[in-house]
C-alpha positions, 0 to 999 in steps of 0.5 A: 500500500502506497501512502502519502502521510495518512492517505492510502493510494493503493498498491500502484497509484496512477496520478493525474498531472497538474497541467495549466489550462487543462487540469481544471475541475471539469477535466479532473471530473472525467479523469476521476470517473475513469480511474485516476487515483490522485489528482492535482489542481492547475499550478497556482501562482503564490504571488497571485494567490496572496494578492487575491487575484481572481484567477488564482483563487478560482483554481482553489475550487475542489470538490469532495468527489475528487479526493484525494486531491492536491493543490499545487503552488509555484513561486520564487519567494519564501514568504509568498510561498509560505503564505500561499501554502497556508491559504491553499491549505484553508481550501481543505485539500488532502495535500500541498504540492510544490512545483519545481518542474515547470520549464516554461519561460514566464515561470522559470525565468522568474526564478520559479518552477524548474529554476529552483533546480539551480539553487537547491539551498533556496529550494530547501528553504522554501520547502521547509517553510511550507512543511512547517506552516501547514498540517497536511502532507507536502509533496514536490514535483520536479525534474532531473535537473536544469540541463544535462550538466546538472542532473542533481535529482538524487541530491535534491530528493534526499535533501527534500525528504530530509526536511519533511516532504512526503512524496516526490514526483520526477519528470524524466527530463531536464528543464533545457529539454522542455518536453522534447526527446525521450524521458530518462527513467533510469535516473528516476529509478536511481532515486527510487533505489537509493537506500536513503529514500523512504518516501514514495517516488512517482515517475512522469514522462512519456507514459501513453499506453498500458503496455508502456505503463507496465514496462516502466513499472516493472523496469524502474520500480517506481511507486506509481506513475503520473500521467499528463498529456496522454490523458488529454482527451483520453481520460480512459487511459487510467481505466485501460492501464488498470485493466491491463495490469490486472488482466494482461489484456487490452480493453476494446477501443473507445466507441464514438458514442462513449467519446461523445458522451464523456465529451458532453459531460466534460462540457456540461461541467465546464459550463456549470463551473465557468458559465455558459460563454466561457465554459463553451469557449474553453472547452474548444481546446479539448474537442480535437483530443477527444476525437483524435485518431477517429477517421472522417471527423475533421469537419466535425472538429471544425464545427465544434470549435466554431460553434457558440450555441450549447444545443448546436454543440450537443447536436453535433456530438449526438450526430458524431456518436450516431445517437438520435438527435434530441430536438 
């Protein structure tokens, strides 16, 4: 049984990665329904949160059915991060996660995210201030290092464990790689196999099929897997991996009817959470992924991403699924 503090996550948990503009409550809902064991909010700016920015505070929205759920924060200043962690804890998540892995320029170039891999003492200081400030587990998501010449994850993991984090997720690339090239899980395995490490070590990067999930589980010995981009438009990946683990066989391909139905559920929750106009607009980023690989749907996707009327979108989804069109 894998545990983070008092949280029990099963024998080999599957985690949904925190993804900006993706991992909002509507997306998390469909992933939870399809088997995600632990999920995280989109990452939240500590500076935005302590200044009560509406966008940052909205990301604190969590729901009981999502549990266990972690709120992820990022930033570069210790006091701001500590204050933000306290505010996040007041939203009653199951844990606080610190982002030390985001590689994008407007985060890393401000000294946050993966940039802290270049200043490990500061990373340790920030982390300890958060561990000391909240009463729930604190976890970390990070990368192998800043670049190929500074893959310092073994030292980073030890030092963060020593000051009290209760799990670590490692993306198998450096910051300089961004999302290019293959993820290196060998170094993740070194962290897991380090006899000093007692906390769960989760691997992240390139898991996009049940077969690869099983191969990486067996080869690298991690305590669980975090899935990010492969879950976009494909929340079934969690269910499919679990089925493959338990039976050794693959589930049938997802039917058009089920794709359309889950897409509709996602849309409906998006509208309830964001309002009709914004809910419809922001759902557009998901349509192509829900129908990815399906032949003869290019025209459908073009209609979905240009339609503003809810009933017209539902009619398009019903037509795609081969279902009776509801007048």
